[in-house]
N, C-alpha and C positions, 0 to 999 in steps of 0.2 A: 224582073227580080227586084225585091225590095232594097233600096240604097242604104244599107247599113254603113257603107264606107263614109257617106256623107254625115251621118250621126256622129260617127268616131272622130271625123277631122273636127267637126263643130265643137265636141266635147273637149279634145285636147286643147283648142283655142281657148274655150271657156274655163279650163281648170287653172290656167295661168292667170286669168283675170280674177277668178274667185279667190286665189290664194293670196291676192294683194288687197282684198277688201278688209276695211277695219271692222272691228267688233261693232261700232256704232252703225257702220253701213249694213251689216248683216242684220242687226237686231231691228232696224228701222224697216227693211224689207220683209223680215218675217213678220213683223206686226201688220204690215200692208196685206201680205198673204192670207194671214189669219182672219182679218176682217173681211177680206174679199170672199173666203169660204163661207163665213157666217152669212153674209148678205146674199149669197148665190144659192142658198139652200134649196129653194123651189126649183131652180134649173138643175141642180145636182140630183135631186130626188126624182125629177122628171126622166132624166137620163139613166139613173139607177133602175128605174121601174121597167125600162127597156131590157136591162140585163135580167132582173129577177123574173120578169114574165117569160123570157125566153128560157131561162133555167127550169121553171116549173114545167113548160112545155115539153122539155127534153128529159123530164122525169128525174131531175137532181134531187138528192134526199133533203129532208127538211134542215139538216144540220149544214149542208153546204149552202143551201138558199139563205140561211142565216148568216154565214160568212159573207155573203155577197151583199146583203141589204144595207142600205143607208137610210137612216132616219135623222131628223132634225137634232136629236140628242147625239147621235153618233158623229155628225157633222160638227156640231159644237165641241165634241170630245177631240176631233182632228184639229180643230182650230186651237182648242186649249193646249193641245200638245206642242203646237208651234210657239204659243205665248210662253209656255213654261221653259222652252229652249231659250228664250230671250234671257230669262232669269239665271240661267246656267253660266258658269265662268266659260269664257272662250279658251280652249286649251291651245290654240295655235300661237306660237310663239313662246310657249312655256319652256323655261329652262329646266330641264329634268335633272341634269347634273352639270357640275362645273368644277374643274380641277387644273392643276398646273403639273407639268412634267419636269424632270430634273434639268432638261435641255433648255428650259425656258418658255416652251410652248404652252399656250393657255387655250384649253378646249372647253367647249360648251356643247352639250347634247340638247338639241332643241326640238320641240315637237312641231311637226309639219303636216300638211294634208297628205292623204294617200294618193289623190290625183284624180283619175277617172274611175268611178265605181259602177259596175254593172250589176243590177239587181234583177233576178228572175223569180217572179212570185206568182201565186195562184189567184184565187178568187177574192180575197179581201181588199176592197178598193182604198181602205183607210192607210194601207201600206204606202201607197202613192204619196200621201201627204207627210206621213211619218219619215219616210226614205228622203224626201226632198228636205225637210227641216233639219234633220241630222247632219245629211251630207253638205248642206249649204253652210251650216254654222261652222263646220270644220274645214271650210274653204275647198270642198271638192265639187267636181262636176258629176252628175249621175246620168246613166242611161237606164231607163227602166223597161223591162219586159214582163207585163202582166198577163194573166190568163185570158183566153177569149171569152170566158163567162162575164168578164167585168170590163170589157173593152170601151163600152160607152161611158161607164162611170169613170173609168181611167182617164179617158180623152178629156172629159169635163173638167176633172180635178186638174189635170195639167194645164189646160187652156186658161182656167182661172189664175192660177199660179203664175204662169208665164206673163200673162197680162199685167199682173201686180208687178213683177220683177221689172218689166220694161217701164213701167210708170216710175220706178226709182232709178232708172238709168243703168240698170244692171242687165248684163247679158243673159237673155232667157234660155239660152243653150246650156246653162249650168243644170237644167232640168230638161230632159229629153224623153220621149215615149216612143218605143217601137210599136207603131199601130198595125202592123201586119200580124196576124195570128196564125200563120203557118208554121207547123213544127220544124220545117227546113229552115226558116229565118231563125228561129231560136238556136238550132244547132250551129248555124254559120256565126251567130253572135258569140256563142261560146268559144270561137276560134279568133276573136279579135284582139289577140295579145298586143298588137302594135298600137292600139288605141286605148285599151281598157287595163287598168293597172290591177284591178281585183274584182273578183265575181262573187256575189253573195246570193245563193239560192234560198228562197223562203217559201215553204209549202211542205207538201206531203212527201212520203219516203221515196216514191217514184221520181219525183222531180229532182230531189237532192241526189239521189243515186245517178240519175242521168247527168246532172251537171258535173259531179265529182269524176265520174267515168269518162266524159267527153271533153271536158274544158281544157284548153291549152292555157288559160289564164289562171292565176293563183286563186284559189278558192278559199272562202271562210265558210265552213259548213254550219248552217242552222239545221236543227234537228226536229224531227217528230217527237211527240211527247206521250210515251207509255209511262204515265206517272202513277205512283203507288201511295197509298196511306196505310200505315201500319198502326194497328191499335194494340197497345202493349197492355200486359196484365195490370199494370200501375196506372192505366189511363183513368181520367175522369170521363166516364161513359157519356154523360149529358153532352160535355164538350165534344167528345168524339164523334156523336151523332151530327152535331151542327157543322163541324169541320168537315166530315165526310160527305154530307148533303150539299154543302156549298161547293166543295172541290169538284163534285161529280155533275151537279145539276145547275149551278149558277149560269153557266154558258157552255153547252156541250161541244161547241164546234171549234173550240181553241186548243192549242197545244199544250197549255198547263192545266187542262181539265184532268181530274183523276180518272184512270181507266181501270185501276184494280185496287181491291181491298183485301188486306192481311190482317188477320185477327189473332191475338194469343189464344191458345186453347183454353186457358183458365178462364176467360171471361166471354168465350164465343157464344155459350147457351144464353148468356144474359143480354149480351149486346146485339147478336144479330137479329132477333125478333124486333127490337127497337128500331134498328137501322132500316130494317125491310119496310116497317111501318112508315117511316119517313120517306123512303125512296118510292113507295107506292104512290105517293102524291104526284110523283112525275112519271109513273108507269115504267120505271126502270127494270129492265130485264136482268136477272141475276145468273151468271154462269159461274157454277161453283164445284169445288171438290167433293168428295164422298161425306166428309165430315159436315160441311156446309148443307148438303142435301139432307143428312140425317136429322140436323137441327131444324131446318126450315121446311122440309118436305118436297112434295112434287112441283112446287112452284119455281125451283130451281133447276136450270137447264145444266146437264153435265158439262163441265168445261173441258176443253180440249187443250192440247199443247200449244196450239195456234192462238187461243183465246187470251192465254197469259201473256203473250208477246204481242198483242195487237192494240194499235191506237184506234178505238171504235169510233170517236167523234159522233156519238149517238148515245141514247138512253140505254145503254148495255154496260155492265160491270162485271169484271171477273172477280171471283171471291176464293180466298183460300185460308183455311185454319193453319196455324203453324205453331211450333213448339216454343218458340221464343224469339228474342231479338236477333239471335245468330242465323236461325233459319230464315227470318225475314230479310235480312241483309244478303244472304246467299241467294235467295229467290230475286230479289230486285236487282242485284248485280247480274244474274243470268238473263233477266227478261227486259231490263229497262233500257231506255234510249239515252240515258245520261242526261236527262232534262231537269225534272223536278220531283223530289220524293219527300214524304212526311212521315214523323213518328208522332203518335199522341201518347204522352206518358207524363207522370209526375215524378218520375225517377231520374235524377239529373245523371247518374252514372249510365244508365241505360241509353239516355238521350245522346250523351257524349259518345257512346260506343257507335250509335247509329250515325251520327253526324261525321265520325271518323272512318266508319266502314263502307258507307255507301257512296259509290262512284257516280256522281251527279254533279251538274252545274250549280244547282241550287238544292240545299237540303234543310227542311223545316223541322222545327219542334212546336208542336201545339199551335199550328196555323195553317190555313188552306194553301194548296199548291196554286191557287189562282192568282196569288201575288207576284208570280214570276212574270215580270212585265216592267219595261222601261219606265212607263208612267208611275207605277206604284212604287219602283225603287228610286223614284225622285230624278230620273234621267230625262224627264219630258218624255217625247215619243222614243221609240226604240226601232232598230233597224231588223231586229230578229234575235232570237235566243240561240247563241252559239253553244253547241254541244262537243265541240272539240276542244283540244287543249293547247293549240298554238296560237299565240297573238291575243285572242279574245275567247272569254267563256262566260256564259250566262247572258243576261239581256245586254245588248251591245248598245252603249250610249255614245257620247261625243269621243271619249278618248279611245274607244275601240276603232274609230274611223280615222285615226291618225298613224302617222309613222314618226320617225325622227331623223335629223340629220346631225352630224358633227360640224361645228364651226371652229376652226382652229387659227389661233392668232399668233403670229411669230414676229420676230425682229431680225431676220436674216439667216435662221438656221438651215443648214444643209446636213444631210444624213452622211455620216462617214462610212 
């Protein structure tokens, strides 16, 4: 049986060491790790090729293989994420509040690490570097459990980072990887409440549901992305085509890609043919309602109830013509996953109605949903997109990986 107990004990020891590191020490190590990743791209791509080859042999979809793939530019982006974290303020030790009580007690509310963070994720190996960078800068230790599809890539990334940490005199156990890929090991990991302070699942709906239902460790839920773009009657239609095309096709395998298009009835006849023409470049399959089929013809597949609630992660888009912003909001709140939603409109009142009415972590006006990303928000890397409402919501950067404690200063007070 895989020795999770050892990883847990190592992580607990490492978390107390990590919490004591100075900002300078953390930043120096992050730079060393970033440079190590860049200089090791040939080794990383060689190990990643083992994973992508196996995935293709197993018939995994093009979108999922893309999630798995490392290129030199993606490795550079991983390293850049770590370098960006260096430039971000260190939240540890920040005094969030400070006040005095009538009895003379002086209280400080101070930001501290969460402790040991467990992260269970699927096929994207860049998560390994992102998770390390953010958890390390915030003085945490992390135990990672990646998907079996990326095991060689994840082992390679962790090896490089741990060696860089050791060269800086830092306990490498601030970053550990569960190398066993059996499901039973993952289930046991979810029960390690004695060692792990918080668990973060990052992946598809099935993984997230399994973690939420089985974990005895507190969970920060990151969500799937059934993201919508609504084209209002007052939208700039040229802009609408560009935003929708980018949101859907720039990278299909990510949670912030658009999966559904809603169009105001007043502009549907003009907009839909132009949108289809653009999407045809990427051979996007449209699954639409009766009005969409009437406008575009037999090229549209009749949409089912399931289609409107589905995260496709593929060149497939559900489409619906609506009567206005109210119906758009109602539709989105019924089918969305509370991730990222967009309205394209020149009407400020309509835009504010949409912003206020849609229940999602990120709501856009006249911009692609693809920007829901820690890197794009200026957080450096990200740990995931939280779709829940407790503690963290949206892209999870440094502050979302901290807790706080109260420091109370007295001069002999006793309670009467």
